[in-house]
N, C-alpha and C positions, 0 to 999 in steps of 0.2 A: 282633672278632678273628679269628672262624673265616672270615669272608668274605676278610679280607686274608691269611690264611694261605698261600695259594697265589701270592700277588703276587711274591715273590722268585724264585720258579722261573721264572715267566714272563718277568721282567725280564732274567733270565740268558740268554735264548734271543735277546734282542735283540741286533743287531750295532751297535756304536758308531758306524759309518759311516752307518748309517741315520738316526741321531738327530742327528749335527752337521750344521748347514745352512752349507755353504761359500759359499753366495751372499750372506749378511748382510754389510754392510759393516763395516769396522773403525772403532773410535771414534776420531775426530779428535783429534789432539794438542792443539788449541786448545780443546777443550770445557772442561777443568777451569779453565784460566785465566779463560776467559769467565764461567763460573759464579762464581768467587771474586770477580772485579771487580763482578759484579752485586750479590752478597751485600754487600760492602763499600760500594757506593753507597747501597744501602738502610739500612745502619747509620748512615752519615754523615748521611743524610736526618733519620733518627729522631734523631740526637744533636742535630742543628740545631733540629729542631722541639722537642724537650724543653727544649733551652736557651732558645729563645724564649718557650717558656710559662713556665719558672721566671722569667725576666726580667719577664714581664708580671705575674706573680703578686707578685714582690717590689716592682714599681712601684705595684700597687694597694695593698699592704700598707703601703708607706711613704706614699701618698697619705692613706691612712685614718689613720695616726699623725699626720701633719700637720694634717689637719682636725680630729681628737679633741683634739690638744693646743690648736689654735686656738679651739675652741669654748668659750665661757664654762661654767663649771661642770663641765667634764669633766677627767678625769685628776687628777694630784696637785694639791692646793691650793697655791696660789702664796703666797710670803711677801710680806707688804705692809707698807708703812711706817704705816699705821693701820688700825684694824679697819673692815670694810666698813660704810657708813653704815646700811644696812638691818639688819645684825646689831646694831650698837651701839644703835639706836633701839628694837628689840624687846626686847632682853635687857640689863638693868643689869649693869654690872661688879661684881664682889665682891672685896674685898680678902682676900689669902690670909694666913693666920696664921703667924707665925714658930714654928718648932718647938724652936730653941734661939737662942743669942746670933748674930745675923747682921745685917748692915746692908743686906740685901737687902729689897726691897719690891716687891710685885706685885699687881696687880688681874686678875681673870680674868673672861672672858665665855664661858659655855657655850651655845652657839646650835644649836637642833634644825634640821637641814637634811634633805632628802629621803634623802640617802645615809648619814646618821648624826649625828655631832655635831662642830660646828667649835669649836675652842678658839682664843681670841684673848687674848694676854696682854700687859700692859704691865708692864715690869720696870725698877726703878731699882736702880743699884748704889752702893756707898759710894765715897768719894774714894779716890784711889790711895794716900795715905799711911796711910789707916786700914785697908784690908784686904789689898791684894795688889800686888805690884810690876808694873809697866807692861809688862815684857818677856815675861811668860807670862800671857796672859789665861786665866782658868778657864773650864772647860766646863761646861755645864749641861744638864740634860734635864727635859722635861715628862712626867709619866707619869701615866696613867689607870688606876685601880683599880675594878674592877666587883664588884657584889654576889655573883656567883658564882665569885670569886676569880681572875679573869684580870688580867693586868697588861700594859698595852701602853704603850710609848714612843711619843709623838705628835709630839715636836720636840726637837731639840737645837742648841745653838748655844754660841758663845763670849761671855763678858760683856766689856763695854767699861767700865772704870772711870770712875766719875763720870757715866756716861751714863744716858739712859733709852732701853730698846729696846722694839720691838713685836714680838712673834714670833706666828706663827699656826701651828696644827697641826690634824690631823683625825683621827678614828676612825670606824669603820663602827658602833661602839657606839651605841645609842640613849642620850639624856641620862637617861631614867629608870633606866636600868641602871648608870649611873655612881654608884659610892659616894663616891670621893675622888679628888682631883687633887693630885700632889705635884710639888713642884720639887726636883730631887736635883742634887748635885754630881757631879763625874767618879767619885768613889769610891762613889756610891750613897747617900750620907748624904742624909736628907730635911732641907732647909733650911725650906721653907714648904709648908703644905698647906691645901686647902680641901674641907671635908666637904660634899658636895652633898646 
């Protein structure tokens, strides 16, 4: 600060005419519009490039989903009219026990697979005049209960009076960890169960 203390006095002695350079050209009027136009072009190029990249990523993701859905054994398990032959041949079906008075009958197959457990069920319903009106088919769910207290709904469907249906579901839980499987109505009441 001591070295700069004399600077204001020295600057006060300089004449402003000596400092101003009259020979420097004035800034052209077109400079600012030219700069703005160049910046806008750059922004448009970036926007187009980002849009193209986003579209390419979207196409890749969509293609991956289509391929994953099309591959056997990937994604959600599909509903089938009959249990797969390999599952049926390896694991026998076991009848579920009625918890109360019901005309429902069901056989269950719990098959170990690489991703957890596949649940295939064949379910028969009572005749229309015995159990329920045809206008409002009841809803059911298949629930897996594990030894560590977890509960997981693996399938839901509507019953068809007087018909036999085949329902498939899946869980990531391994078969050895499943304690019980329950068939419940829409109110959550257990109708059939199978203790594994």
